[in-house]
RODO-2510 file (C-alpha; in nm, 4 decimals, decimal comma):
residues 234
     n   res          X          Y          Z
     1     x     3,5618     1,9067     0,3460
     2     x     3,1994     1,8513     0,4558
     3     x     3,0561     1,5028     0,4601
     4     x     2,8398     1,4013     0,1606
     5     x     2,4691     1,4099     0,2470
     6     x     2,3087     1,0741     0,1697
     7     x     1,9300     1,0546     0,1695
     8     x     1,7968     0,7170     0,2901
     9     x     1,4369     0,6333     0,2038
    10     x     1,2404     0,5377     0,5134
    11     x     0,9813     0,2882     0,6234
    12     x     0,6383     0,4086     0,7416
    13     x     0,5295     0,1345     0,9791
    14     x     0,3795     0,0808     1,3253
    15     x     0,6640     0,0672     1,5763
    16     x     0,7240     0,0458     1,9484
    17     x     0,9696     0,2046     2,1906
    18     x     0,9772     0,2792     2,5634
    19     x     0,6108     0,2682     2,6767
    20     x     0,4716     0,3171     2,3257
    21     x     0,3388     0,0301     2,1151
    22     x     0,2108     0,0166     1,7569
    23     x     0,2650     0,3886     1,7006
    24     x     0,2703     0,5008     1,3337
    25     x     0,6347     0,5892     1,2746
    26     x     0,8871     0,6816     1,0080
    27     x     1,2095     0,4889     1,0550
    28     x     1,5068     0,3133     0,9006
    29     x     1,7167     0,0354     1,0521
    30     x     2,0175     0,1924     1,2180
    31     x     2,2454    -0,0312     1,0124
    32     x     2,1912     0,1952     0,7094
    33     x     2,2871     0,5067     0,9043
    34     x     2,5859     0,3336     1,0584
    35     x     2,7130     0,2183     0,7181
    36     x     2,6791     0,5663     0,5653
    37     x     2,8507     0,7282     0,8644
    38     x     3,1338     0,4741     0,8643
    39     x     3,1944     0,5510     0,4959
    40     x     3,2319     0,9226     0,5696
    41     x     2,8812     1,0387     0,4812
    42     x     2,5988     1,2054     0,6720
    43     x     2,2652     1,0220     0,6678
    44     x     1,9367     1,2061     0,6086
    45     x     1,6145     1,0079     0,6611
    46     x     1,3515     1,0640     0,3906
    47     x     0,9884     0,9816     0,4804
    48     x     0,7527     0,8693     0,2021
    49     x     0,6431     1,1862     0,0185
    50     x     0,5409     1,2072    -0,3467
    51     x     0,4707     1,5828    -0,3548
    52     x     0,8031     1,6696    -0,5152
    53     x     1,1715     1,5814    -0,5212
    54     x     1,2964     1,9211    -0,4037
    55     x     1,4995     1,7675    -0,1204
    56     x     1,7416     1,6341    -0,3815
    57     x     1,8768     1,9875    -0,4208
    58     x     2,0602     1,9523    -0,0897
    59     x     2,1560     1,5849    -0,1199
    60     x     2,4729     1,4387    -0,2685
    61     x     2,3448     1,0821    -0,3041
    62     x     2,0339     0,8670    -0,2642
    63     x     2,0050     0,5261    -0,0993
    64     x     1,6829     0,3353    -0,1725
    65     x     1,6426     0,1129     0,1311
    66     x     1,4944    -0,2342     0,1592
    67     x     1,1501    -0,3176     0,2907
    68     x     0,8115    -0,4295     0,1652
    69     x     0,7387    -0,5430    -0,1896
    70     x     0,7051    -0,3067    -0,4849
    71     x     0,3402    -0,2922    -0,5923
    72     x     0,2881    -0,5226    -0,8932
    73     x     0,0625    -0,2643    -1,0600
    74     x     0,3836    -0,0689    -1,1156
    75     x     0,4979    -0,3327    -1,3653
    76     x     0,1608    -0,4427    -1,4985
    77     x     0,1120    -0,7695    -1,3101
    78     x    -0,1803    -0,8897    -1,0972
    79     x    -0,0901    -0,9170    -0,7280
    80     x     0,0150    -1,2491    -0,5827
    81     x    -0,1591    -1,3158    -0,2460
    82     x     0,1838    -1,3226    -0,0792
    83     x     0,2847    -0,9786    -0,2084
    84     x     0,2814    -0,7081     0,0610
    85     x     0,3272    -0,3668    -0,0938
    86     x     0,3442    -0,0120     0,0418
    87     x     0,1922     0,2281    -0,2138
    88     x     0,3122     0,5339    -0,0204
    89     x     0,6726     0,4171    -0,0429
    90     x     0,6405     0,3286    -0,4106
    91     x     0,5011     0,6716    -0,4962
    92     x     0,7461     0,8683    -0,2834
    93     x     1,0545     0,6729    -0,3845
    94     x     0,9725     0,6783    -0,7544
    95     x     0,9324     1,0557    -0,7280
    96     x     1,2772     1,0808    -0,5705
    97     x     1,4307     0,8352    -0,8140
    98     x     1,2943     1,0195    -1,1166
    99     x     1,4457     1,3431    -0,9871
   100     x     1,7757     1,1751    -0,9034
   101     x     1,8014     1,0269    -1,2528
   102     x     1,7302     1,3650    -1,4096
   103     x     2,0085     1,5200    -1,2016
   104     x     2,2445     1,2200    -1,2457
   105     x     2,2711     1,1975    -0,8673
   106     x     2,4540     0,8884    -0,7381
   107     x     2,1965     0,6197    -0,6474
   108     x     2,2277     0,2887    -0,4632
   109     x     1,9290     0,0536    -0,4434
   110     x     1,9328    -0,2140    -0,1715
   111     x     1,7083    -0,5228    -0,1971
   112     x     1,3639    -0,3646    -0,2525
   113     x     1,5584    -0,0619    -0,3753
   114     x     1,7221    -0,2660    -0,6519
   115     x     1,3841    -0,4064    -0,7514
   116     x     1,2433    -0,0521    -0,7643
   117     x     1,5311     0,0487    -0,9941
   118     x     1,4376    -0,2336    -1,2321
   119     x     1,0688    -0,1398    -1,2304
   120     x     1,1490     0,2294    -1,2853
   121     x     1,3484     0,1292    -1,5934
   122     x     1,0654    -0,0730    -1,7444
   123     x     1,1449    -0,4086    -1,5853
   124     x     0,9407    -0,6596    -1,3874
   125     x     0,9684    -0,8840    -1,0808
   126     x     0,9152    -1,2417    -0,9748
   127     x     0,6601    -1,2005    -0,6962
   128     x     0,7583    -1,5163    -0,5057
   129     x     1,0982    -1,6696    -0,5775
   130     x     1,0312    -2,0093    -0,4158
   131     x     0,7754    -2,0716    -0,6919
   132     x     1,0494    -2,0091    -0,9490
   133     x     1,3470    -2,1679    -0,7738
   134     x     1,1918    -2,4506    -0,5771
   135     x     1,3614    -2,3392    -0,2536
   136     x     1,3429    -2,0576     0,0018
   137     x     1,7148    -2,0086     0,0548
   138     x     1,6960    -1,6357    -0,0128
   139     x     1,4661    -1,5906     0,2890
   140     x     1,5055    -1,9046     0,4973
   141     x     1,2868    -1,7936     0,7916
   142     x     1,1261    -1,4752     0,9286
   143     x     1,4014    -1,2425     1,0453
   144     x     1,6771    -1,4863     0,9425
   145     x     1,9276    -1,3929     0,6707
   146     x     2,0388    -1,6518     0,4203
   147     x     2,3815    -1,6724     0,2581
   148     x     2,4805    -1,7874    -0,0887
   149     x     2,7584    -1,7726    -0,3491
   150     x     2,7626    -1,4808    -0,5915
   151     x     2,9550    -1,3799    -0,9014
   152     x     2,9971    -1,0450    -1,0743
   153     x     3,0722    -0,9517    -1,4331
   154     x     3,4367    -0,8428    -1,4687
   155     x     3,5001    -0,4810    -1,5598
   156     x     3,1616    -0,3585    -1,4354
   157     x     3,0848    -0,1242    -1,1475
   158     x     2,9582    -0,4172    -0,9393
   159     x     3,2631    -0,6208    -1,0340
   160     x     3,4998    -0,3447    -0,9226
   161     x     3,3103    -0,2613    -0,6023
   162     x     3,2821    -0,6263    -0,4986
   163     x     3,6224    -0,7489    -0,6192
   164     x     3,7203    -1,0620    -0,4277
   165     x     3,3721    -1,1177    -0,2796
   166     x     3,2143    -1,4534    -0,3631
   167     x     2,9353    -1,4744    -0,1037
   168     x     2,6624    -1,2359     0,0174
   169     x     2,3726    -1,2356     0,2611
   170     x     2,0104    -1,2587     0,1554
   171     x     1,6618    -1,1713     0,2835
   172     x     1,3968    -1,1413     0,0143
   173     x     1,1189    -1,3447    -0,1449
   174     x     1,0934    -1,1427    -0,4669
   175     x     1,3527    -1,0916    -0,7385
   176     x     1,4162    -0,9249    -1,0718
   177     x     1,2619    -1,1115    -1,3658
   178     x     1,3325    -0,8396    -1,6240
   179     x     1,5933    -0,5639    -1,5636
   180     x     1,4321    -0,3293    -1,8152
   181     x     1,6856    -0,0742    -1,9344
   182     x     1,9472    -0,1722    -1,6770
   183     x     2,2351    -0,4183    -1,7138
   184     x     2,2564    -0,7306    -1,4981
   185     x     2,6082    -0,7552    -1,3552
   186     x     2,5717    -0,9949    -1,0619
   187     x     2,4137    -1,3376    -1,0106
   188     x     2,3551    -1,5831    -0,7286
   189     x     2,4535    -1,9445    -0,7863
   190     x     2,0894    -2,0280    -0,8649
   191     x     2,0659    -1,7520    -1,1266
   192     x     1,8836    -1,4894    -0,9192
   193     x     1,9851    -1,1374    -1,0224
   194     x     2,2101    -0,9885    -0,7533
   195     x     2,3330    -0,6640    -0,9136
   196     x     2,2053    -0,4124    -1,1686
   197     x     2,3676    -0,0972    -1,3022
   198     x     2,3625     0,1652    -1,5743
   199     x     2,7146     0,2212    -1,7116
   200     x     2,6023     0,5427    -1,8802
   201     x     2,5496     0,7141    -1,5467
   202     x     2,7905     0,8527    -1,2912
   203     x     2,6823     0,5962    -1,0293
   204     x     2,3689     0,3846    -1,0468
   205     x     2,3927     0,0479    -0,8733
   206     x     2,1373    -0,1949    -0,7365
   207     x     2,2252    -0,4863    -0,5086
   208     x     1,9832    -0,7586    -0,4010
   209     x     2,1569    -0,8335    -0,0710
   210     x     2,1894    -0,6131     0,2388
   211     x     2,5369    -0,4550     0,2469
   212     x     2,4407    -0,2477     0,5519
   213     x     2,4417    -0,5759     0,7489
   214     x     2,7791    -0,6832     0,6132
   215     x     3,1014    -0,6068     0,8038
   216     x     3,2437    -0,4911     0,4679
   217     x     2,9591    -0,2765     0,3205
   218     x     3,1390    -0,1842    -0,0008
   219     x     2,8354    -0,0695    -0,2054
   220     x     2,7486     0,1906     0,0600
   221     x     3,1094     0,3104     0,0723
   222     x     3,1120     0,3340    -0,3088
   223     x     2,7937     0,5456    -0,3016
   224     x     2,9447     0,7837    -0,0470
   225     x     3,2632     0,8140    -0,2509
   226     x     3,0667     0,8930    -0,5669
   227     x     2,8490     1,1421    -0,3788
   228     x     3,1617     1,3157    -0,2530
   229     x     3,2988     1,3451    -0,6065
   230     x     3,5856     1,1062    -0,5368
   231     x     3,7092     0,8699    -0,8045
   232     x     3,7170     0,4959    -0,7599
   233     x     3,4550     0,2406    -0,6601
   234     x     3,5603     0,1958    -0,2966
***
């Protein structure tokens, strides 16, 4: 049986390699590709492109990757000075997400991807969590992941996928304030939303942490299983 094709939304950022520096590039951290491959899938990198969602015809699942902030104009808020958005990613990923929802394609949103899921379903974000929480534990320092306790609602997709897990990593300064039409099924110990889902769909899950950087990346494995038409969350 062929491997499920998993589209991973990509960054469009200046990058450097070999002798090249600050070259405009389309890229994703290799950790995403490695996690998809380890779960039995085949990764396909999707550059920002809001022309159409035709690529979904050949994909079995969609992974909305992390990255810069979702533009606050997408949920009707004025921008905070600390918000750094990428309009090209917002436009391209919302185009893909709309098409994926119409086709009931399995979707996993990671960090920014979970926040985009909330916004696409009519929700809104906290633009700077330290202002809300009084601490910066979810992004303790540039390039440094935090770690915190987490709990999941029993009997939910997140609860089944993450059974037995009580701690996750963390690297974000924004968070979900309003889940819109989605259901909150995971929380950090300080109340930050850690998981969203839509139980009416075949597989629609958002996680605020970075499972691709976890030695046990269960949400990615669950996406690949759903994309391959296999039953069960893991």
